C-alpha positions, 0 to 999 in steps of 0.5 A, a space after each residue: 600898409 597898415 594904418 592906425 586910427 584913434 577912435 572909441 569903442 561902440 559898446 557900453 558907456 565906459 567909452 573906452 578909447 581904441 586904436 583901430 588897425 586897418 589895411 587894404 580897406 579892412 579892419 585887421 586889429 583893435 587894441 586899447 588906447 593907453 592915452 585915453 583917460 577912460 580906459 588907459 589901454 584896457 579893453 574887455 572881452 567884447 572890445 578885444 573882439 571888435 576887429 573880428 566883428 568887422 571882418 565879414 560883410 555877411 549879414 551887413 546891410 549893404 544897399 537900400 531895399 524897398 518893397 511896394 507892398 507888405 506881402 512882397 519881398 524887398 528889392 534892392 534900389 538906388 539911394 535916390 529911390 529909397 530916400 524919395 520913398 521915405 520922404 514922400 511917405 512921411 510927408 504924405 502922412 504928415 499932410 493927411 494926419 498931422 505931424 504926430 502921426 509919424 514917429 522916430 525910434 532911435 538909439 544910444 549907439 548913434 553918434 551925437 551928430 546923428 542924434 542931433 539931426 534926427 531930433 531936429 528933423 522930428 521937432 524942428 521940421 516935422 513938428 512932432 516930439 514923437 522921437 524916443 530912444 532905446 535909452 528910455 529903456 536904459 537910463 531915463 530913471 537916472 535922468 529924471 532923478 538927477 533932475 529932480 534932486 540936482 536940477 540938471 541931468 548928468 552924473 556929478 562924478 568922474 572916473 578918477 573917483 573910482 580910485 579915490 572912493 573908500 566905500 563903493 556901493 554897487 546897486 543893481 549893477 554887475 559891473 564886472 560883466 556890464 562895465 568891465 573896464 570900470 571894474 578893473 580900475 576898482 579892482 586895482 584900487 582895492 588890491 592896492 588898499 584892502 581897507 576899501 569896502 565894497 557893498 553890493 546890492 543885488 538879488 543874485 550872487 554875481 561876479 561883482 557880488 562875489 567880491 563884495 565885503 557885504 552882499 545884500 541879496 535883497 528881494 527883487 524890487 525892494 531897493 527903496 525899502 533898503 535905502 530908506 532903512 539905511 537912511 533911518 539908521 543914519 538919521 537916528 544914530 546921528 550919522 548925517 551932516 546936518 550943517 550941509 543939509 541945512 545950508 545946501 538942501 531942501 525937503 529933509 524934514 519931510 523925508 525924515 518924517 517919511 522914513 520914520 517908520 522904516 526901521 532897519 528891522 522893518 526894512 530888512 524884513 521887506 528886503 529879505 536880508 539880515 537887519 545887522 547887514 542893513 545896519 552895517 551897510 548904513 554905517 560903512 556908507 555914512 561914516 566913510 571918508 568918501 562913499 561912491 555909489 555905482 548903479 545901472 539897470 537894476 535900479 533904472 529898469 523898474 516901474 519905480 525906478 525914479 524913486 529907487 534912484 532918489 532914495 539912493 541920492 538921499 543917502 548921498 545928500 544926507 551924509 555929504 557924500 557928494 561934490 568931493 573926490 571919491 564920493 557921489 551917485 554915479 549912474 553907469 550908462 548902458 550904451 556908448 552914447 546915451 549921454 550924447 542923445 540926452 544932450 541933444 534932446 533926442 527923447 520924447 520928453 526933452 529938447 536940445 541942450 537939456 531944455 524942457 518941452 513944457 517950458 515955453 521960454 525954452 521952446 521959444 529960444 530953441 525955435 529962434 536958434 533953429 529958425 523955425 516958427 514954433 515948436 510943439 508943446 505937446 510931449 512926444 510918446 515915449 517908447 512903450 506908448 509909442 509902439 502902443 500908438 503904432 499898434 492902435 493906428 494913431 501913429 501911422 509910420 515909424 522910422 527905427 534907427 540902429 535899434 531892435 525893438 522887436 527884441 528889446 522892448 518889454 512884452 515884445 509880442 505886442 511890439 511885433 504886432 504893432 510893427 506888423 500893423 503899421 502903415 509904413 516902417 523904415 529901418 536904418 541898420 548896419 546889420 540885416 540879421 535882427 528881429 526888427 529888420 523883417 518888418 521894414 518896408 524900407 531898409 536903409 544901410 547904415 555905416 557901422 563902427 570903424 566907418 563913422 566920424 563924430 563924437 560920443 559922450 561917456 558916463 562921466 560926461 567925457 566927449 570923445 572923438 569917433 573916427 573912421 578907419 575904413 570906408 563904409 562897406 558896400 553902399 552903406 552911408 553915415 546915419 547923419 547923412 541919411 537923415 539930412 538927405 531925407 530931411 531936405 526932401 521932406 522940407 521941400 515936399 512940405 514947402 517949409 523951405 527957409 532963407 537959411 535951410 535947416 539941414 545945410 550940414 555937409 560934415 559931422 563937424 558942422 553938426 557938432 558946431 551947431 549943437 555946441 552953440 545951442 549949449 552955451 550958457 546952459 548947464 552942459 555948456 560945451 562952447 569951448 569945445 571943437 573938433 580941433 581941440 578934441 583932436 589936439 588934446 583928446 577927450 574932454 568933460 563937460 561943462 567946458 565953457 568958452 575960454 576954459 582950459 579944461 572941463 569940470 571933472 566933478 560937479 556941485 563941489 561948492 554945494 551949489 546945485 542947478 536948481 533955481 535957488 541952488 539947493 538940492 532937493 530931498 524926495 521922500 521915496 515911498 516903497 512900493 512892490 513891483 507892478 507885476 505882483 506874484 501870487 499863487 498862479 505866478 509865484 516866482 520872480 524873474 529877473 534878467 541881465 547881461 552876459 559877460 561876452 555878449 551885448 544887447 541883441 547880439 547883432 555884433 557880438 553874435 558874429 564872433 564864435 569865441 564870444 559864445 564859449 562862455 555861455 553857449 546857449 540861453 538858460 534859466 537860472 534857478 535855485 537848486 532847492 526850487 529845481 529839486 522840488 519840481 523834479 528838474 535837473 540841469 538842461 531840462 526844458 521848462 515853459 516860463 509863463 507870465 501874464 503876457 506870454 511864454 518861452 521855453 528855456 533849459 534850466 541851470 540850477 545854481 546857488 547864485 539865485 535865491 529861492 523864489 527868484 529866476 534869472 535869464 540873460 537878456 541877449 538871446 532873441 529870434 536870431 538865435 532861438 525859437 522865441 523873441 527871448 526873455 522879453 516875451 514875458 516881461 512887464 511893460 508897466 512904466 515908471 510914472 515919472 521917467 516912463 521907463 519900463 519894468 524890464 527887471 521883474 516879472 511874475 512867472 511860473 515854470 512848468 516842465 515841458 515834455 519834448 521827446 523829439 530832439 535835434 542836434 546839428 552842426 555844419 562847417 562853413 560861413 557861420 553867419 551865412 549858415 545862421 541866416 539860412 537856418 534862422 527862419 526854421 527856429 520858430 517852428 520848434 518849441 525850443 531851438 538855439 543856435 551858436 557860432 564857433 568860428 567857422 562852425 554853426 551849432 544847432 540844438 532843438 526839441 519838439 513833440 514831433 518833427 514839424 512838417 517838412 522841417 527836416 528837409 528845409 534844415 538839410 537845405 539850409 545846412 547844405 547837406 545834400 544826398 550823395 556819395 559823400 553823405 551817409 543817411 539813416 532813417 527809421 520812420 517807426 522810431 522817428 529817427 532821421 540822421 545825416 552826415 556829410 564828409 569832405 575828404 574823410 573829414 566830417 563837415 556837418 551832421 544832423 541827428 533828429 529824433 534822438 541825439 545820443 551821439 551828438 557830443 561825439 560828432 560835435 567833437 569830430 566836426 570841431 577837430 577837423 581830423 580825418 574820420 577813423 574807421 568805417 563811416 558806417 559807425 558814425 551813427 553808433 552811440 559809441 564805437 568799439 574801443 571808444 570812450 564817451 565824448 564829453 560835451 564841449 567845455 565852457 571857456 572861462 578865458 575867451 582871450 586865451 581860450 582856457 576852459 573851466 576844466 583846465 582851470 579847475 585842474 590847476 587849482 586842484 594842484 594848488 595853483 593860486 590866482 597869480 599862478 593861474 595867470 602865469 601857468 595858463 595865461 588866463 586873466 592876462 589879456 582883457 581881464 574880464 575873466 578875473 572875477 570868475 577865476 577868483 571865485 573858482 579859487 575861493 570856492 575850492 578853498 572853502 570846499 577844501 
């Protein structure tokens, strides 16, 4: 019998509703929920593949594991043993070194109820504010700017504004890939009314930028200069709303003085764009009936991220583009519940329900509500400082929940060093194949998406229910349950038991109800919400006060803000270049960002073969002119070197980046390549206000690297198990990359020579034994070592080591699963008699329908239009994530023709 469970997607902050189909305790399908107001039934390529991510338990954390010494492997234990071990160790460290000797690093992927318990455990029980989250890397600059400008956190906008905007400004957001469902709604609105104008601010020509009416391809990090230049033009051309400014804001005169010298000419020169384009953007924005700005990591992940946000908000306040339909500054959240984490105070610099650590009255009120004597007035250490303190030994133990800092933190070699030096590391995870799990002294298996109950809050402040469709796999438990069990043990060990226990929660609903009470009479008041109401009426926005019929879609519609005097604040944002300065040694700017079909560290999306088809291996995008000057061609390997570290990547020349700028995807990590990814070289400098690190800009140089020894390999079987077996070998090579294709693992690697014993270990990992069904060839003098495995005359795996000229032919043979024709002895021939050369695997543009780039280009060459592509090939008709690329391909062909 198939059941259907209404829940919420676990990826980005759009917060799409999903319908989960399950049968016999397994998730069998996922589709968009047409009744959910965020997505109205739409899903992106990642959401469409959610069921596939849950089908296999390979790579799942299924039972608690514990090791008694750092040099020993972890062993499976029962839950009471693991829970006691964590509680005893944390309590002992607190007794010996004080509460600030422990820390918690949690995640925007947790449910609000999970987040709440961890925050209360740290701040209410242990007495430390050392709890931070990977949302620090995501949205903290937006949070800080909202609070500085409006007096409270939270976007003043809603998704209905997407269809009502007349001008849309994308700033540092490739929404077409990072928030595809939001982008689909914007696309539909523009198709219905082509007079809507899009302005895209991005150093790269992304799929979002390719659709813009105006693309401002600024130099990385010059956003403040751009917005100040736009504001200068608006002020001196009389395009600001002086009546609104006088009645509802403070600080405009100081701002006007600060931007006086930022003429459009000066700002445009700093940004590397045309002055007339800057002026055009300013006029379109200021004169629009409704201007909406959408921004994300490009603004936030900066050592000046708060100023970038504030400079953009200044434009909205000065032109009254706020508090009305279709207008306002709208930060698009990167994770599904970064907003919920902020609501419960799950960061080192805030308390529950948007209270402030530095406010004595807030601390006293929360202490009374929780029934504790007092809360610490000392701000906790945010992410970068937290791991530096762990590295220095002032923090002794860290509990990491549902996140992967060994990959995602900047300058991640130092983070790995910190984890290696730590006295005690707890990792609470649903997946074992992450870069952080190997450092765990205790591994706590957590329930995953489709197995959990609770709530999340999306980018428009809308709270949705998350529901379990199946029981947790193995012995995994909900995150809140694990935290509650350990909290009770710590409370007993520290002898801090009270008449009313701090952690008397037995359901997620009980946690939500306590959280709800803490918000009453505050800016995010959800006193009128309950599980029953959410179950009956569906997702709701906050604030939703007791007695209300519905929440507030837009904020500040009356011009009254959450400051003491009700006025918004202008802030004079001063342009400063990125912290990591370019010079003769490091002359290039490296930026990073998302791929269309992958998400974060790939612990979930990396389990699905078709999500690799659009971008099968890591690359470094470089302008063709920069590549030509260095003698580089597509696929050539280069060292990318910064002041902090280096990694090796294959280059991809493209006009999508401007000269002097490089781009690398953020997702690839040591589970899929020979290094920790792009964060080997990124800058840990942080914004002084938001404490968010500079992940979007690093000064680097590139150098060609000669690696004459190459490996190409493939093996059919359980691809996730094969990945786990091969992954420990990747780091021994200067370059290596893994990809999954359904039941097939693909490996490419290169080095100066074969690492000692490496090939034997690879053969064992791929299960390619010597025997009657295996053909082997060795030429020690030439450094060649090749092996192919047959099963009933079908090639099931191969390794080519030394040189790989036959790789594409063998990849095609393994993928096809067809019987081998002719003599097996010809398998290692560069080309068999009568055979044409095999082309490399084609890049798939439409992952839903598996339509390749070549198929689409051939149809376009025959004269197919966008509608005809959809009709004839089916591409772009399911999730729509490929539509922007299809449109680019059609436009490029038209220009070329």
